[in-house]
N, C-alpha and C positions, 0 to 999 in steps of 0.2 A: 447082132448077136455077139456074146462075149464068150471067150474060151477060158477054161481053167486048166492049168498045167502045173506040174511040180517044178520046184527049183532045179532039181537034178535034170529034168528034161530040157529046161531052158539052157542050162549049162552045157549040155551035150549038143544042142542044136540052136544056138543063140540067133544065128542069121535068119533061120526060117521063122522063128517067133518074132524077131524084129520086123520082118516083112509083114507078118500077120498083124502086128500091132498097128501098122499104118492103116489097115482096113478096119480093125476092130480092137478094142482093149483086150489085153491078155492078163488074166488074174494069175498070179504066181503064188503057189502055196508052199508052205514049209511045215513039215510035221502034220500034214493034213488040214492046215488052217490057212485061209487067205492072208497073205502078208504084204505083197506089193502088186502094183499094176503097171504093165508095160503098155504105153499108148503113144499115138502119133504126137509129134511135137506141136502141130497145129492145134490139136485138142487140148494139150497142156496150156498153150498160150491163151486159148479161149477160156478155160477154167480159171486161170490165174487172173485174167482181166475181170472176169465176173466176180471173183473173190474181193477185188479192190473196190467194187461198187457197193459192197455191203457196209452198212453203218449201224452200229448198235444203238438202240434207243437210249441206253444209259448215257451215251455221249451227247444227247440233245439237251439244250438249255430248257429251263422251265417255260420260257417264252415260245420256243419252238414246239414243245409238247402242247401248250395251250392252243397254238395256231392250228396244229393238226387236229386236235379234239374238236375245234369249232368249225373246221372246214366242211364244205359241202361239195358234193359231186356235181359237175355240170349236167344239165338235163340230158344231153346226148349219151351219157354213160350210165344211165339207170340200170341197164341190163346187167352190168357188172355186180351191182348190189344183189340182184336176184340170184346170180351164180353163187355168190358167197353164202346166201341163205339156204340154197339147196345143196351145197357141198360140191357143186360141179365146177371144178377148177381146170384151167388150161393145161396144167402139168400132169393131169391124170392120163 
């Protein structure tokens, strides 16, 4: 679960919100709008590591794109194609 608090509340009681952020992200608002998130350092590291694994398709060579387009799934993974066709994703 995520909490949402004002910047003023965080300023007055930073230690408590810092402790809470170790357990769950704390969204900090300014003028009624979400502005920043206070989170555990381990969560930040996990997200930063995940960010580095992303590669834009625009950075792929024509040969790499062609290889991807002609690739086929191994028979043991056919169920993944069915999930894509039904819109059933693991992230849901």
